Structures are given as structure tokens and as C-alpha cells.
TORKOL-4160 file (C-alpha; in steps of 0.2 Angstrom, whole numbers, padded with zeros to 4 digits, m for minus):
400
<pt num="1" X="0091" Y="m0169" Z="0187"/>
<pt num="2" X="0093" Y="m0173" Z="0168"/>
<pt num="3" X="0097" Y="m0158" Z="0157"/>
<pt num="4" X="0095" Y="m0157" Z="0138"/>
<pt num="5" X="0106" Y="m0145" Z="0128"/>
<pt num="6" X="0099" Y="m0151" Z="0111"/>
<pt num="7" X="0084" Y="m0139" Z="0110"/>
<pt num="8" X="0087" Y="m0124" Z="0099"/>
<pt num="9" X="0081" Y="m0108" Z="0108"/>
<pt num="10" X="0074" Y="m0094" Z="0097"/>
<pt num="11" X="0085" Y="m0079" Z="0102"/>
<pt num="12" X="0080" Y="m0068" Z="0088"/>
<pt num="13" X="0071" Y="m0052" Z="0092"/>
<pt num="14" X="0077" Y="m0052" Z="0110"/>
<pt num="15" X="0090" Y="m0038" Z="0108"/>
<pt num="16" X="0103" Y="m0052" Z="0107"/>
<pt num="17" X="0121" Y="m0046" Z="0104"/>
<pt num="18" X="0125" Y="m0062" Z="0096"/>
<pt num="19" X="0109" Y="m0066" Z="0086"/>
<pt num="20" X="0101" Y="m0049" Z="0082"/>
<pt num="21" X="0116" Y="m0040" Z="0074"/>
<pt num="22" X="0120" Y="m0051" Z="0059"/>
<pt num="23" X="0114" Y="m0040" Z="0046"/>
<pt num="24" X="0123" Y="m0025" Z="0054"/>
<pt num="25" X="0139" Y="m0034" Z="0057"/>
<pt num="26" X="0140" Y="m0047" Z="0043"/>
<pt num="27" X="0128" Y="m0041" Z="0030"/>
<pt num="28" X="0116" Y="m0055" Z="0031"/>
<pt num="29" X="0102" Y="m0057" Z="0044"/>
<pt num="30" X="0102" Y="m0076" Z="0041"/>
<pt num="31" X="0120" Y="m0080" Z="0046"/>
<pt num="32" X="0123" Y="m0093" Z="0059"/>
<pt num="33" X="0132" Y="m0084" Z="0073"/>
<pt num="34" X="0145" Y="m0095" Z="0082"/>
<pt num="35" X="0156" Y="m0081" Z="0088"/>
<pt num="36" X="0154" Y="m0070" Z="0103"/>
<pt num="37" X="0156" Y="m0081" Z="0119"/>
<pt num="38" X="0139" Y="m0083" Z="0126"/>
<pt num="39" X="0130" Y="m0100" Z="0125"/>
<pt num="40" X="0114" Y="m0105" Z="0116"/>
<pt num="41" X="0109" Y="m0115" Z="0131"/>
<pt num="42" X="0096" Y="m0109" Z="0145"/>
<pt num="43" X="0104" Y="m0105" Z="0161"/>
<pt num="44" X="0102" Y="m0117" Z="0176"/>
<pt num="45" X="0084" Y="m0119" Z="0181"/>
<pt num="46" X="0088" Y="m0113" Z="0199"/>
<pt num="47" X="0095" Y="m0097" Z="0192"/>
<pt num="48" X="0079" Y="m0094" Z="0181"/>
<pt num="49" X="0068" Y="m0097" Z="0196"/>
<pt num="50" X="0078" Y="m0085" Z="0207"/>
<pt num="51" X="0077" Y="m0072" Z="0194"/>
<pt num="52" X="0058" Y="m0074" Z="0192"/>
<pt num="53" X="0055" Y="m0073" Z="0211"/>
<pt num="54" X="0066" Y="m0057" Z="0212"/>
<pt num="55" X="0057" Y="m0049" Z="0197"/>
<pt num="56" X="0040" Y="m0053" Z="0205"/>
<pt num="57" X="0044" Y="m0042" Z="0220"/>
<pt num="58" X="0040" Y="m0027" Z="0208"/>
<pt num="59" X="0051" Y="m0014" Z="0217"/>
<pt num="60" X="0068" Y="m0013" Z="0209"/>
<pt num="61" X="0077" Y="m0003" Z="0222"/>
<pt num="62" X="0096" Y="m0001" Z="0227"/>
<pt num="63" X="0103" Y="m0017" Z="0233"/>
<pt num="64" X="0118" Y="m0022" Z="0244"/>
<pt num="65" X="0128" Y="m0038" Z="0244"/>
<pt num="66" X="0120" Y="m0051" Z="0255"/>
<pt num="67" X="0130" Y="m0063" Z="0267"/>
<pt num="68" X="0122" Y="m0078" Z="0257"/>
<pt num="69" X="0130" Y="m0071" Z="0241"/>
<pt num="70" X="0147" Y="m0069" Z="0249"/>
<pt num="71" X="0146" Y="m0086" Z="0256"/>
<pt num="72" X="0141" Y="m0093" Z="0240"/>
<pt num="73" X="0157" Y="m0086" Z="0231"/>
<pt num="74" X="0168" Y="m0091" Z="0245"/>
<pt num="75" X="0161" Y="m0109" Z="0245"/>
<pt num="76" X="0162" Y="m0111" Z="0226"/>
<pt num="77" X="0181" Y="m0106" Z="0226"/>
<pt num="78" X="0184" Y="m0118" Z="0239"/>
<pt num="79" X="0174" Y="m0132" Z="0232"/>
<pt num="80" X="0179" Y="m0130" Z="0214"/>
<pt num="81" X="0197" Y="m0123" Z="0215"/>
<pt num="82" X="0203" Y="m0128" Z="0233"/>
<pt num="83" X="0206" Y="m0109" Z="0236"/>
<pt num="84" X="0203" Y="m0102" Z="0253"/>
<pt num="85" X="0197" Y="m0083" Z="0252"/>
<pt num="86" X="0187" Y="m0072" Z="0263"/>
<pt num="87" X="0173" Y="m0061" Z="0259"/>
<pt num="88" X="0184" Y="m0046" Z="0264"/>
<pt num="89" X="0196" Y="m0051" Z="0249"/>
<pt num="90" X="0182" Y="m0050" Z="0236"/>
<pt num="91" X="0176" Y="m0035" Z="0227"/>
<pt num="92" X="0161" Y="m0035" Z="0216"/>
<pt num="93" X="0164" Y="m0027" Z="0199"/>
<pt num="94" X="0153" Y="m0025" Z="0184"/>
<pt num="95" X="0164" Y="m0035" Z="0172"/>
<pt num="96" X="0181" Y="m0044" Z="0171"/>
<pt num="97" X="0187" Y="m0031" Z="0158"/>
<pt num="98" X="0183" Y="m0017" Z="0170"/>
<pt num="99" X="0195" Y="m0025" Z="0182"/>
<pt num="100" X="0208" Y="m0027" Z="0169"/>
<pt num="101" X="0206" Y="m0008" Z="0164"/>
<pt num="102" X="0207" Y="m0002" Z="0182"/>
<pt num="103" X="0223" Y="m0013" Z="0185"/>
<pt num="104" X="0231" Y="m0004" Z="0170"/>
<pt num="105" X="0226" Y="0013" Z="0177"/>
<pt num="106" X="0231" Y="0010" Z="0195"/>
<pt num="107" X="0246" Y="m0002" Z="0194"/>
<pt num="108" X="0256" Y="0005" Z="0179"/>
<pt num="109" X="0262" Y="0023" Z="0174"/>
<pt num="110" X="0256" Y="0033" Z="0159"/>
<pt num="111" X="0266" Y="0028" Z="0144"/>
<pt num="112" X="0273" Y="0013" Z="0152"/>
<pt num="113" X="0273" Y="m0005" Z="0144"/>
<pt num="114" X="0260" Y="m0017" Z="0150"/>
<pt num="115" X="0263" Y="m0036" Z="0145"/>
<pt num="116" X="0250" Y="m0047" Z="0136"/>
<pt num="117" X="0253" Y="m0063" Z="0128"/>
<pt num="118" X="0246" Y="m0064" Z="0110"/>
<pt num="119" X="0235" Y="m0071" Z="0103"/>
<pt num="120" X="0224" Y="m0065" Z="0117"/>
<pt num="121" X="0206" Y="m0059" Z="0120"/>
<pt num="122" X="0205" Y="m0042" Z="0111"/>
<pt num="123" X="0200" Y="m0031" Z="0125"/>
<pt num="124" X="0217" Y="m0034" Z="0133"/>
<pt num="125" X="0224" Y="m0022" Z="0119"/>
<pt num="126" X="0210" Y="m0010" Z="0122"/>
<pt num="127" X="0213" Y="m0008" Z="0141"/>
<pt num="128" X="0231" Y="m0005" Z="0138"/>
<pt num="129" X="0230" Y="0007" Z="0123"/>
<pt num="130" X="0215" Y="0017" Z="0129"/>
<pt num="131" X="0223" Y="0020" Z="0146"/>
<pt num="132" X="0238" Y="0028" Z="0137"/>
<pt num="133" X="0250" Y="0013" Z="0140"/>
<pt num="134" X="0261" Y="0004" Z="0128"/>
<pt num="135" X="0257" Y="m0015" Z="0123"/>
<pt num="136" X="0272" Y="m0025" Z="0127"/>
<pt num="137" X="0268" Y="m0041" Z="0117"/>
<pt num="138" X="0275" Y="m0058" Z="0123"/>
<pt num="139" X="0269" Y="m0069" Z="0110"/>
<pt num="140" X="0265" Y="m0087" Z="0114"/>
<pt num="141" X="0273" Y="m0101" Z="0105"/>
<pt num="142" X="0266" Y="m0117" Z="0098"/>
<pt num="143" X="0274" Y="m0133" Z="0104"/>
<pt num="144" X="0266" Y="m0150" Z="0102"/>
<pt num="145" X="0250" Y="m0142" Z="0096"/>
<pt num="146" X="0247" Y="m0131" Z="0111"/>
<pt num="147" X="0252" Y="m0113" Z="0116"/>
<pt num="148" X="0267" Y="m0111" Z="0129"/>
<pt num="149" X="0275" Y="m0096" Z="0136"/>
<pt num="150" X="0291" Y="m0089" Z="0130"/>
<pt num="151" X="0300" Y="m0085" Z="0146"/>
<pt num="152" X="0316" Y="m0078" Z="0140"/>
<pt num="153" X="0307" Y="m0065" Z="0130"/>
<pt num="154" X="0295" Y="m0062" Z="0144"/>
<pt num="155" X="0310" Y="m0058" Z="0155"/>
<pt num="156" X="0317" Y="m0046" Z="0143"/>
<pt num="157" X="0301" Y="m0036" Z="0143"/>
<pt num="158" X="0302" Y="m0036" Z="0162"/>
<pt num="159" X="0320" Y="m0030" Z="0161"/>
<pt num="160" X="0314" Y="m0017" Z="0149"/>
<pt num="161" X="0303" Y="m0009" Z="0163"/>
<pt num="162" X="0286" Y="m0018" Z="0162"/>
<pt num="163" X="0279" Y="m0019" Z="0179"/>
<pt num="164" X="0261" Y="m0026" Z="0175"/>
<pt num="165" X="0256" Y="m0042" Z="0166"/>
<pt num="166" X="0239" Y="m0046" Z="0160"/>
<pt num="167" X="0237" Y="m0065" Z="0161"/>
<pt num="168" X="0223" Y="m0075" Z="0152"/>
<pt num="169" X="0221" Y="m0091" Z="0163"/>
<pt num="170" X="0213" Y="m0102" Z="0156"/>
<pt num="171" X="0219" Y="m0095" Z="0139"/>
<pt num="172" X="0207" Y="m0087" Z="0127"/>
<pt num="173" X="0207" Y="m0091" Z="0112"/>
<pt num="174" X="0219" Y="m0106" Z="0113"/>
<pt num="175" X="0211" Y="m0115" Z="0128"/>
<pt num="176" X="0227" Y="m0118" Z="0137"/>
<pt num="177" X="0226" Y="m0123" Z="0156"/>
<pt num="178" X="0242" Y="m0117" Z="0163"/>
<pt num="179" X="0251" Y="m0130" Z="0173"/>
<pt num="180" X="0259" Y="m0128" Z="0190"/>
<pt num="181" X="0277" Y="m0128" Z="0184"/>
<pt num="182" X="0272" Y="m0114" Z="0171"/>
<pt num="183" X="0264" Y="m0103" Z="0184"/>
<pt num="184" X="0278" Y="m0106" Z="0196"/>
<pt num="185" X="0291" Y="m0100" Z="0183"/>
<pt num="186" X="0280" Y="m0085" Z="0179"/>
<pt num="187" X="0279" Y="m0081" Z="0197"/>
<pt num="188" X="0298" Y="m0082" Z="0199"/>
<pt num="189" X="0300" Y="m0069" Z="0186"/>
<pt num="190" X="0286" Y="m0058" Z="0193"/>
<pt num="191" X="0295" Y="m0058" Z="0210"/>
<pt num="192" X="0312" Y="m0055" Z="0203"/>
<pt num="193" X="0306" Y="m0039" Z="0193"/>
<pt num="194" X="0292" Y="m0034" Z="0205"/>
<pt num="195" X="0278" Y="m0036" Z="0192"/>
<pt num="196" X="0260" Y="m0036" Z="0197"/>
<pt num="197" X="0248" Y="m0049" Z="0188"/>
<pt num="198" X="0230" Y="m0045" Z="0183"/>
<pt num="199" X="0224" Y="m0062" Z="0180"/>
<pt num="200" X="0208" Y="m0065" Z="0169"/>
<pt num="201" X="0201" Y="m0081" Z="0175"/>
<pt num="202" X="0184" Y="m0080" Z="0169"/>
<pt num="203" X="0185" Y="m0097" Z="0161"/>
<pt num="204" X="0191" Y="m0105" Z="0177"/>
<pt num="205" X="0175" Y="m0116" Z="0179"/>
<pt num="206" X="0176" Y="m0122" Z="0161"/>
<pt num="207" X="0190" Y="m0134" Z="0162"/>
<pt num="208" X="0188" Y="m0150" Z="0152"/>
<pt num="209" X="0191" Y="m0168" Z="0158"/>
<pt num="210" X="0209" Y="m0172" Z="0162"/>
<pt num="211" X="0214" Y="m0154" Z="0167"/>
<pt num="212" X="0213" Y="m0143" Z="0182"/>
<pt num="213" X="0213" Y="m0124" Z="0184"/>
<pt num="214" X="0225" Y="m0117" Z="0196"/>
<pt num="215" X="0221" Y="m0099" Z="0202"/>
<pt num="216" X="0237" Y="m0089" Z="0199"/>
<pt num="217" X="0236" Y="m0083" Z="0217"/>
<pt num="218" X="0237" Y="m0100" Z="0224"/>
<pt num="219" X="0254" Y="m0104" Z="0217"/>
<pt num="220" X="0264" Y="m0095" Z="0230"/>
<pt num="221" X="0263" Y="m0083" Z="0245"/>
<pt num="222" X="0272" Y="m0070" Z="0234"/>
<pt num="223" X="0261" Y="m0072" Z="0219"/>
<pt num="224" X="0245" Y="m0071" Z="0231"/>
<pt num="225" X="0252" Y="m0054" Z="0236"/>
<pt num="226" X="0255" Y="m0047" Z="0219"/>
<pt num="227" X="0239" Y="m0054" Z="0209"/>
<pt num="228" X="0222" Y="m0047" Z="0206"/>
<pt num="229" X="0211" Y="m0061" Z="0200"/>
<pt num="230" X="0196" Y="m0057" Z="0189"/>
<pt num="231" X="0183" Y="m0070" Z="0190"/>
<pt num="232" X="0164" Y="m0071" Z="0185"/>
<pt num="233" X="0149" Y="m0083" Z="0185"/>
<pt num="234" X="0144" Y="m0076" Z="0168"/>
<pt num="235" X="0153" Y="m0088" Z="0157"/>
<pt num="236" X="0151" Y="m0102" Z="0169"/>
<pt num="237" X="0132" Y="m0101" Z="0169"/>
<pt num="238" X="0128" Y="m0091" Z="0154"/>
<pt num="239" X="0124" Y="m0075" Z="0163"/>
<pt num="240" X="0133" Y="m0061" Z="0153"/>
<pt num="241" X="0118" Y="m0050" Z="0152"/>
<pt num="242" X="0118" Y="m0048" Z="0171"/>
<pt num="243" X="0135" Y="m0040" Z="0171"/>
<pt num="244" X="0142" Y="m0048" Z="0186"/>
<pt num="245" X="0160" Y="m0051" Z="0191"/>
<pt num="246" X="0172" Y="m0050" Z="0205"/>
<pt num="247" X="0190" Y="m0047" Z="0209"/>
<pt num="248" X="0199" Y="m0057" Z="0222"/>
<pt num="249" X="0213" Y="m0046" Z="0230"/>
<pt num="250" X="0223" Y="m0054" Z="0245"/>
<pt num="251" X="0235" Y="m0039" Z="0246"/>
<pt num="252" X="0227" Y="m0026" Z="0257"/>
<pt num="253" X="0235" Y="m0011" Z="0250"/>
<pt num="254" X="0231" Y="m0016" Z="0232"/>
<pt num="255" X="0214" Y="m0020" Z="0237"/>
<pt num="256" X="0212" Y="m0003" Z="0246"/>
<pt num="257" X="0218" Y="0006" Z="0230"/>
<pt num="258" X="0207" Y="m0004" Z="0219"/>
<pt num="259" X="0191" Y="m0002" Z="0230"/>
<pt num="260" X="0194" Y="0017" Z="0231"/>
<pt num="261" X="0194" Y="0019" Z="0212"/>
<pt num="262" X="0179" Y="0008" Z="0210"/>
<pt num="263" X="0169" Y="0019" Z="0222"/>
<pt num="264" X="0176" Y="0035" Z="0214"/>
<pt num="265" X="0168" Y="0029" Z="0198"/>
<pt num="266" X="0152" Y="0024" Z="0207"/>
<pt num="267" X="0152" Y="0007" Z="0200"/>
<pt num="268" X="0153" Y="m0002" Z="0216"/>
<pt num="269" X="0134" Y="m0006" Z="0219"/>
<pt num="270" X="0126" Y="m0023" Z="0218"/>
<pt num="271" X="0115" Y="m0026" Z="0203"/>
<pt num="272" X="0097" Y="m0029" Z="0209"/>
<pt num="273" X="0096" Y="m0046" Z="0202"/>
<pt num="274" X="0113" Y="m0053" Z="0206"/>
<pt num="275" X="0112" Y="m0057" Z="0224"/>
<pt num="276" X="0098" Y="m0070" Z="0221"/>
<pt num="277" X="0104" Y="m0076" Z="0204"/>
<pt num="278" X="0122" Y="m0078" Z="0208"/>
<pt num="279" X="0119" Y="m0086" Z="0224"/>
<pt num="280" X="0107" Y="m0099" Z="0216"/>
<pt num="281" X="0120" Y="m0102" Z="0202"/>
<pt num="282" X="0135" Y="m0106" Z="0215"/>
<pt num="283" X="0124" Y="m0116" Z="0227"/>
<pt num="284" X="0113" Y="m0125" Z="0215"/>
<pt num="285" X="0121" Y="m0125" Z="0198"/>
<pt num="286" X="0135" Y="m0137" Z="0199"/>
<pt num="287" X="0126" Y="m0152" Z="0192"/>
<pt num="288" X="0120" Y="m0141" Z="0177"/>
<pt num="289" X="0138" Y="m0136" Z="0174"/>
<pt num="290" X="0145" Y="m0153" Z="0174"/>
<pt num="291" X="0132" Y="m0159" Z="0162"/>
<pt num="292" X="0135" Y="m0144" Z="0151"/>
<pt num="293" X="0153" Y="m0147" Z="0150"/>
<pt num="294" X="0151" Y="m0165" Z="0146"/>
<pt num="295" X="0140" Y="m0159" Z="0131"/>
<pt num="296" X="0153" Y="m0146" Z="0126"/>
<pt num="297" X="0166" Y="m0159" Z="0126"/>
<pt num="298" X="0156" Y="m0170" Z="0114"/>
<pt num="299" X="0153" Y="m0154" Z="0103"/>
<pt num="300" X="0172" Y="m0151" Z="0103"/>
<pt num="301" X="0176" Y="m0169" Z="0098"/>
<pt num="302" X="0162" Y="m0168" Z="0084"/>
<pt num="303" X="0169" Y="m0152" Z="0077"/>
<pt num="304" X="0187" Y="m0158" Z="0077"/>
<pt num="305" X="0182" Y="m0175" Z="0069"/>
<pt num="306" X="0171" Y="m0166" Z="0056"/>
<pt num="307" X="0184" Y="m0153" Z="0051"/>
<pt num="308" X="0197" Y="m0167" Z="0050"/>
<pt num="309" X="0186" Y="m0178" Z="0038"/>
<pt num="310" X="0179" Y="m0164" Z="0028"/>
<pt num="311" X="0192" Y="m0150" Z="0028"/>
<pt num="312" X="0209" Y="m0157" Z="0032"/>
<pt num="313" X="0217" Y="m0141" Z="0026"/>
<pt num="314" X="0212" Y="m0133" Z="0043"/>
<pt num="315" X="0220" Y="m0138" Z="0060"/>
<pt num="316" X="0210" Y="m0136" Z="0076"/>
<pt num="317" X="0219" Y="m0133" Z="0092"/>
<pt num="318" X="0212" Y="m0145" Z="0105"/>
<pt num="319" X="0207" Y="m0135" Z="0120"/>
<pt num="320" X="0210" Y="m0139" Z="0138"/>
<pt num="321" X="0196" Y="m0127" Z="0144"/>
<pt num="322" X="0183" Y="m0116" Z="0137"/>
<pt num="323" X="0169" Y="m0119" Z="0124"/>
<pt num="324" X="0180" Y="m0111" Z="0110"/>
<pt num="325" X="0189" Y="m0120" Z="0096"/>
<pt num="326" X="0204" Y="m0111" Z="0089"/>
<pt num="327" X="0206" Y="m0116" Z="0071"/>
<pt num="328" X="0222" Y="m0113" Z="0060"/>
<pt num="329" X="0215" Y="m0109" Z="0043"/>
<pt num="330" X="0231" Y="m0104" Z="0035"/>
<pt num="331" X="0230" Y="m0119" Z="0024"/>
<pt num="332" X="0215" Y="m0112" Z="0015"/>
<pt num="333" X="0227" Y="m0099" Z="0007"/>
<pt num="334" X="0216" Y="m0084" Z="0012"/>
<pt num="335" X="0220" Y="m0067" Z="0019"/>
<pt num="336" X="0210" Y="m0059" Z="0033"/>
<pt num="337" X="0197" Y="m0052" Z="0020"/>
<pt num="338" X="0197" Y="m0068" Z="0011"/>
<pt num="339" X="0192" Y="m0078" Z="0027"/>
<pt num="340" X="0178" Y="m0065" Z="0031"/>
<pt num="341" X="0172" Y="m0067" Z="0013"/>
<pt num="342" X="0172" Y="m0086" Z="0015"/>
<pt num="343" X="0162" Y="m0085" Z="0031"/>
<pt num="344" X="0150" Y="m0071" Z="0028"/>
<pt num="345" X="0146" Y="m0072" Z="0010"/>
<pt num="346" X="0150" Y="m0089" Z="0004"/>
<pt num="347" X="0146" Y="m0100" Z="0019"/>
<pt num="348" X="0133" Y="m0089" Z="0029"/>
<pt num="349" X="0142" Y="m0092" Z="0046"/>
<pt num="350" X="0150" Y="m0080" Z="0058"/>
<pt num="351" X="0165" Y="m0086" Z="0068"/>
<pt num="352" X="0178" Y="m0074" Z="0076"/>
<pt num="353" X="0191" Y="m0069" Z="0064"/>
<pt num="354" X="0208" Y="m0072" Z="0072"/>
<pt num="355" X="0218" Y="m0056" Z="0069"/>
<pt num="356" X="0207" Y="m0047" Z="0082"/>
<pt num="357" X="0217" Y="m0057" Z="0095"/>
<pt num="358" X="0234" Y="m0050" Z="0088"/>
<pt num="359" X="0245" Y="m0052" Z="0073"/>
<pt num="360" X="0249" Y="m0070" Z="0079"/>
<pt num="361" X="0230" Y="m0074" Z="0076"/>
<pt num="362" X="0230" Y="m0070" Z="0058"/>
<pt num="363" X="0224" Y="m0084" Z="0048"/>
<pt num="364" X="0214" Y="m0092" Z="0062"/>
<pt num="365" X="0196" Y="m0093" Z="0066"/>
<pt num="366" X="0188" Y="m0095" Z="0084"/>
<pt num="367" X="0172" Y="m0106" Z="0084"/>
<pt num="368" X="0160" Y="m0105" Z="0099"/>
<pt num="369" X="0153" Y="m0123" Z="0101"/>
<pt num="370" X="0142" Y="m0119" Z="0115"/>
<pt num="371" X="0126" Y="m0122" Z="0105"/>
<pt num="372" X="0115" Y="m0137" Z="0101"/>
<pt num="373" X="0124" Y="m0150" Z="0091"/>
<pt num="374" X="0112" Y="m0147" Z="0076"/>
<pt num="375" X="0117" Y="m0129" Z="0075"/>
<pt num="376" X="0135" Y="m0133" Z="0076"/>
<pt num="377" X="0133" Y="m0147" Z="0063"/>
<pt num="378" X="0124" Y="m0135" Z="0051"/>
<pt num="379" X="0138" Y="m0121" Z="0053"/>
<pt num="380" X="0152" Y="m0133" Z="0050"/>
<pt num="381" X="0144" Y="m0141" Z="0035"/>
<pt num="382" X="0141" Y="m0124" Z="0028"/>
<pt num="383" X="0159" Y="m0118" Z="0031"/>
<pt num="384" X="0167" Y="m0134" Z="0024"/>
<pt num="385" X="0156" Y="m0135" Z="0009"/>
<pt num="386" X="0160" Y="m0117" Z="0004"/>
<pt num="387" X="0178" Y="m0119" Z="0007"/>
<pt num="388" X="0179" Y="m0134" Z="m0004"/>
<pt num="389" X="0169" Y="m0126" Z="m0017"/>
<pt num="390" X="0181" Y="m0111" Z="m0018"/>
<pt num="391" X="0197" Y="m0122" Z="m0020"/>
<pt num="392" X="0205" Y="m0125" Z="m0036"/>
<pt num="393" X="0206" Y="m0143" Z="m0042"/>
<pt num="394" X="0224" Y="m0143" Z="m0039"/>
<pt num="395" X="0223" Y="m0140" Z="m0021"/>
<pt num="396" X="0228" Y="m0157" Z="m0012"/>
<pt num="397" X="0214" Y="m0164" Z="m0002"/>
<pt num="398" X="0200" Y="m0154" Z="m0011"/>
<pt num="399" X="0185" Y="m0164" Z="m0014"/>
<pt num="400" X="0168" Y="m0161" Z="m0021"/>
């Protein structure tokens, strides 16, 4: 089947978190929103058809997890990631952040340090702080244009008492796909200091050409026993509104504690639509996913080339995964408020402002390129034109 991703969907007046809050969040209802990480592409046709069939049943009662659903998850993990898991090792959770928050509550002590690696997806900070723990920041370092881990500093945090690490793999917002040697070294430190890993792998299926995602739990037998892996079909197939995710936990005792807490909160039930929709996605959506990733790679190349030609003062970090482009805008000489002014008032676009990912993200912007190319082109043209217009004539590289 041939898929087209060039058609611009009309998402306004659909209660869209992305498209219907521009006036409230940014002060202008006509802003082009390329921020929150959902796609402006329709989900795979098989998923749409499954949802319609399910909705047509008319009675929306309590639902349990079907064998077909469990088999679809197990089959997908084997097919796409060469990971052998069993249905008994998979727990359904409303969202990946829910899994991270439960891990902080269950596997760290009140007031204790929990490690994250900044800049990182901002809910990592929330689940640590709002559970009464302390953020132990292990900032990533940039080498050869990509993020890498600072293992010496990481070890010092573990020596200082941190016993839980929140890992983002692949990394958001930087788009890193951690390599085997990197994860092996991480695993050695976790084994040495008895650290549990809560690994957010929601972008696992969005790896770009030339790279391969390695689930953290596949690196070693020891890591498999100390890792809670949070995954979801929602980023992969553009289904965030279905609130579907799952945790893979191969350590029976960790899984027992996790499942008990999930049931205590009564958030363990299956969503009415998810059996059919997710089964269809994982069994019939692979071709759509491959086509979407090819289109996203073209969008990323277009954006990087466009910024390089029209606004060389900014430096994109070429991602190895995700549809998110992390752009160093410090060359524009604007502070946080200045970047927001440039986006919302002068350019009429909304990207993610980088400081929400930690202090190390200040001066950066995150651009969601999972949209029709015409929308991306319009947003980039607006942003570059506004940035150039605001530059003094003395700024090198400025043009009119």
C-alpha cells in the first residue's frame, strides 16, 4: 500500500492539545504548532478500521486484555527488536510517565536522590520532585555533535547513594540511540552499586536509518533483572489519545511490587478501544511505520538544510531516532524570554523552548517535524525570516 503524508489534516476544533490551545498557551490562535510530540499524520488505516468496528459495537463495557493483544506485543518486540519476552512479563499501564512515577515511588526512598541525564524530557523532573525525591542530575556532554554519557560523574552519584536511574532511550530531546558499549558500561555501574533502571523506551520504534535500538534489558542478564522498561505504541503509530503503554519487567519480585501498586491505584484495567487498535497496529502497521519514518527522515534533512542555508547562526543536532530536531539557538543571542518572543510574537510558530528539559537545554529549541512538509516549510520560513529581521546589521551571517 502507498501512503501519503503530504495532506494537511484539519485538527482545529477537535479538542487537540496541540492545535486548540495556541491562544491560551502562546497568545495567538493562528500560531503554527510544531511542539508537543504527536504527529500531524493519520494513524495507520488498519488502526482506524479497527477503532470504527469497535465503536460500532455500541456497548462500551469493561474490557480485559485479549490473547491476541498480548501475542501482538510479544511478536512486535521479537520482530523489531529481537527481544524475547513473555506475556507474563508485560504489564499494561495508562502511560509511560505513569510507569516512571511508580518506579520512583516503589524503588527509591523518600528524600533520596534519583538520577536523570539532562537535558531530558521534562516529566522526568516532575516524577522525581512530586514523589518527594531529589533530582541527581548527570548532565550529558556533547562530543562530535551528539550527546554522550559522563560515566565518571554518573558513578559519583551512585557512590553518593542514588539507587534509581531514569534512562531515556532513545534520548529525547537529543535523538541519541545508545550503542551497546555505552549501555554495557552503564550496566556495569548499575551492577556495582545495585542501581535499578527505569528505562523510557517510548521512541524505540522511531529509530532512523543506520541505527538500531537495543532494549536496555537485552544488554545483559543482570540488567534484565534490574530494569523496568516502559514502552508504548502511541508515539509509533500516533495514538497518544488512547493512553496505552506497557511495562516489561523480567524480575518477578520487581514485577510483583509494580503490579500490586498498579492495582492499588485501580489503573490496571484495559481501555475499551486498545485491544483492537493496538493489535491492529502491531500486526498490520509495520509498512505504514516504515513509510512514515522515510518521510520523517526527508523532513529532518529538509529542516537541517534549510536552517543551514537561511539561519546559520543556529546549529541542529542530527538525530539518530525520533521525529524531534534539537536546535542550538544560542548563536541568536537571546535568553529564554527572547526565544519565546521570537517564536510566539515575531515568527508565529511554537516549538518547545529548551530550558524545560533542564538548565543544559537553555538556548535550545525542539522542533517536531512529524507533519506535512508544507507545514514544516512554512514554520521554518517564518522562524528564519523573523530571526534575521531582528538581527543588527553587524551580526555575521545576517541577511535580508
